[in-house]
C-alpha positions, -999 to 999 in steps of 0.1 A, spaced: 0 0 0 30 23 3 38 21 -34 26 46 -61 -12 44 -59 -44 62 -61 -68 49 -34 -104 46 -46 -124 42 -14 -160 31 -22 -187 33 5 -224 33 10 -244 46 40 -262 13 43 -229 -6 49 -217 16 77 -230 -8 103 -241 -44 106 -228 -74 87 -227 -88 51 -224 -122 36 -198 -132 10 -188 -167 -1 -210 -182 25 -192 -163 54 -205 -135 75 -183 -104 78 -186 -74 100 -190 -42 81 -163 -16 88 -174 20 87 -159 47 65 -137 61 94 -120 27 97 -109 26 60 -97 63 61 -76 55 91 -64 23 74 -51 44 44 -37 71 66 -17 47 87 -7 21 61 -8 39 28 17 60 10 20 95 25 15 112 -9 -11 89 -25 -44 107 -34 -77 93 -20 -109 95 -39 -141 90 -18 -168 74 -39 -203 71 -25 -220 43 -44 -257 35 -50 -264 72 -59 -288 60 -86 -299 87 -110 -275 111 -93 -296 112 -61 -288 103 -25 -254 119 -20 -246 127 17 -235 163 21 -217 156 54 -195 125 57 -200 103 87 -164 109 98 -151 129 128 -131 160 120 -100 147 137 -98 118 113 -104 139 82 -81 168 91 -48 149 87 -58 137 52 -69 172 43 -37 188 57 -13 167 36 -35 169 5 -43 132 3 -81 135 5 -84 145 -32 -121 147 -40 -155 131 -35 -177 115 -62 -213 104 -62 -217 73 -84 -240 44 -92 -227 11 -103 -263 2 -113 -269 29 -139 -235 45 -142 -246 79 -129 -216 100 -121 -192 80 -144 -178 110 -162 -171 127 -129 -154 95 -116 -132 91 -147 -122 128 -145 -113 125 -108 -92 94 -115 -73 112 -143 -67 143 -122 -55 121 -93 -30 103 -115 -17 136 -128 -13 149 -92 5 117 -83 29 121 -112 35 158 -103 43 149 -67 62 117 -72 75 123 -107 68 103 -138 90 72 -141 111 71 -173 124 36 -180 142 40 -213 142 18 -244 161 -12 -230 139 -14 -199 108 -10 -220 120 -41 -240 121 -61 -208 87 -47 -197 72 -58 -230 87 -93 -226 71 -97 -192 38 -84 -204 39 -108 -234 45 -137 -211 16 -127 -188 -7 -122 -218 2 -156 -232 -9 -172 -200 -41 -151 -199 -51 -164 -234 -44 -201 -224 -77 -217 -214 -60 -248 -199 -46 -238 -165 -21 -266 -165 -4 -251 -196 2 -216 -181 39 -214 -175 46 -177 -167 28 -171 -134 61 -168 -115 96 -157 -127 127 -166 -106 148 -135 -100 178 -151 -116 159 -155 -149 147 -119 -146 183 -108 -141 194 -128 -172 166 -111 -192 178 -77 -181 214 -85 -191 201 -98 -225 185 -64 -232 214 -43 -218 196 -33 -186 219 -27 -156 207 -28 -120 181 -56 -122 173 -52 -85 164 -16 -89 143 -23 -121 124 -51 -103 115 -25 -77 103 -1 -104 81 -28 -119 68 -37 -85 58 0 -78 43 2 -113 20 -28 -106 35 -49 -135 48 -75 -110 48 -82 -73 83 -86 -60 100 -83 -26 133 -100 -23 125 -117 10 92 -131 -2 80 -160 -25 114 -177 -26 129 -147 -45 105 -149 -74 86 -122 -93 48 -128 -94 36 -120 -129 0 -133 -125 -10 -117 -93 -47 -126 -97 -38 -163 -100 -20 -162 -66 -48 -142 -49 -76 -164 -61 -58 -196 -52 -50 -184 -16 -82 -167 -7 -103 -197 -18 -92 -213 15 -110 -186 35 -145 -187 18 -172 -213 21 -172 -219 -17 -161 -254 -23 -164 -264 13 -127 -260 21 -132 -235 49 -158 -257 66 -133 -285 67 -102 -266 78 -119 -246 106 -128 -276 127 -92 -289 122 -79 -258 139 -67 -243 107 -43 -271 101 -37 -285 66 -11 -302 44 -4 -298 7 -19 -331 -2 -51 -321 16 -54 -288 -3 -47 -307 -35 -75 -331 -28 -100 -304 -16 -93 -276 -40 -61 -271 -60 -62 -302 -81 -97 -293 -94 -83 -259 -104 -55 -274 -125 -26 -265 -102 4 -288 -105 25 -299 -75 51 -272 -83 23 -246 -85 10 -257 -51 45 -256 -35 49 -221 -48 16 -210 -34 24 -225 0 58 -206 -1 39 -174 -8 15 -180 20 43 -188 44 65 -159 36 35 -135 38 24 -147 72 -8 -163 60 3 -196 74 33 -212 91 47 -247 94 33 -265 125 50 -298 121 77 -309 96 91 -343 86 125 -334 72 127 -362 47 93 -354 31 80 -320 21 45 -334 17 44 -343 54 47 -306 64 16 -295 84 7 -259 82 -15 -236 103 -35 -206 91 -38 -180 119 -72 -168 105 -86 -203 109 -75 -209 145 -100 -212 174 -115 -179 184 -101 -164 217 -79 -176 244 -108 -193 262 -109 -219 234 -77 -235 249 -94 -242 283 -76 -267 306 -48 -272 281 -36 -236 285 -44 -236 323 -20 -266 327 9 -245 312 1 -211 326 -22 -210 356 -2 -236 376 28 -213 376 25 -195 409 46 -164 402 31 -131 390 36 -125 353 60 -99 339 45 -78 311 54 -56 282 31 -40 256 35 -26 221 9 0 212 -3 4 176 -24 35 167 -40 13 140 -39 -25 147 -47 -41 114 -53 -79 113 -21 -83 93 0 -73 123 -13 -99 147 -13 -125 119 24 -118 111 34 -118 148 17 -152 153 32 -166 122 67 -154 132 66 -171 166 46 -201 152 74 -208 126 98 -209 155 77 -229 180 59 -253 157 39 -280 175 54 -272 209 32 -241 214 -6 -236 219 -24 -213 194 -56 -194 192 -67 -164 170 -46 -142 175 -23 -155 202 0 -183 214 16 -197 245 52 -211 243 78 -225 266 114 -215 262 140 -242 270 169 -218 275 152 -194 300 129 -221 315 100 -196 312 66 -196 296 52 -168 275 18 -157 262 18 -134 232 -16 -120 221 -35 -92 204 -55 -69 226 -78 -45 205 -87 -12 221 -123 -9 233 -127 24 213 -111 33 180 -91 11 157 -58 8 176 -46 -19 200 -16 -36 214 5 -67 213 8 -79 249 37 -100 260 36 -118 294 61 -143 309 63 -165 339 89 -189 352 125 -190 363 139 -168 335 108 -147 329 127 -114 327 152 -128 302 125 -143 280 104 -111 281 135 -90 270 141 -114 241 105 -113 229 105 -75 231 136 -73 209 119 -98 185 89 -75 181 112 -45 177 129 -61 148 96 -71 132 83 -36 136 114 -22 118 114 -48 91 77 -43 83 75 -5 88 49 -8 116 44 21 140 43 -1 172 58 16 202 70 -1 234 51 13 263 56 8 301 63 -15 317 94 -24 297 120 -52 305 147 -45 330 180 -33 316 212 -53 316 195 -86 304 207 -106 274 179 -97 249 192 -116 219 160 -131 204 180 -157 185 185 -175 219 148 -184 222 144 -221 220 108 -232 222 101 -267 233 75 -289 250 73 -277 286 81 -301 314 50 -313 335 41 -290 364 32 -301 399 -5 -298 406 -17 -269 427 -32 -293 452 -20 -328 463 -35 -356 442 -42 -391 456 -43 -421 434 -58 -455 444 -46 -487 428 -70 -517 424 -42 -541 415 -38 -571 438 -8 -593 445 -14 -626 429 -34 -648 452 -17 -678 465 
């Protein structure tokens, strides 16, 4: 969202509250202030925003006053991002000329502020090659014959050299910002995604009720394997095993899932967990969590990271980060986990705590056990690094870990916790008898 973009924010008064159904699932409607705050916090700081009120059939029904508090609008007005408002009807196309004009003017403004990228003849040749590959796949009706969905970076670099283009890494970034490809060097096994719609459709099919995949995975606690997804969905859509492995790699590096169990001599035995399909709330763990946490008698140490806007992607990424490390040794819920660290001999709970008002929240870290202070310091540093890497605005708030403690997060070693002594004595009666003589 921080790339070169014009944000077209479509809303209707009827969808400001309540719920709606899509793909067999029920979703809570988010009001217009939520999406404006989303763009303000996560979007590019010079990207224009066009507010489109839909369902203005016949040019009627436009709200004169937006249902948005002044303190949310003023930052977008002050930096010039709130570009204009348009009344539109997708039903009868009322307001279409005004919408097209607003888009054209917003693009011109974007080019004026950020500059118009000039790529040169050699780079244009590479651009045309990539577009030709993508278009070839688009025309192919047999999904199994589409060969250009992904492009390894090495092949892209070779293509650049072939056309005399220097600085393949910089040009890949230009193509990413222009929307021609999706590419980030740390993601997708260092591949450029040419067919972005293919990847999105294949992944998001897991989170709708269409095809019954969601209804199967949710009772399984969001756990799945590649062969299971092949049987339920991907084989029917013509995805080869290589396609499926690429999709799983995308999902893993994007934080959509993480490896829960892994058998090192067989990739197909890897079991994944999708945080969005985990049981809802910490209460879902019940006695299992109580046995790891409640039986520890000491008071927990705590640290919090505050986020002015706590999007679902933040909690999902945090959970996937720690889940990739802890695997099957931790307990999970949406969005939180409980892990035991072998090195510090301490237990931690990491969870999302949304604010009661507004759209912010915090990631709360709590630890108990022998080395609780050490584990807390290491978890705090882990979140600090994740904030820096992802460009999040999370700030550590009091209380913070004590100083002088080894805070190297690489020292965290999750493992299955040792059994704890019960809070009260337990008596067992044996009904076994010595053999009668």
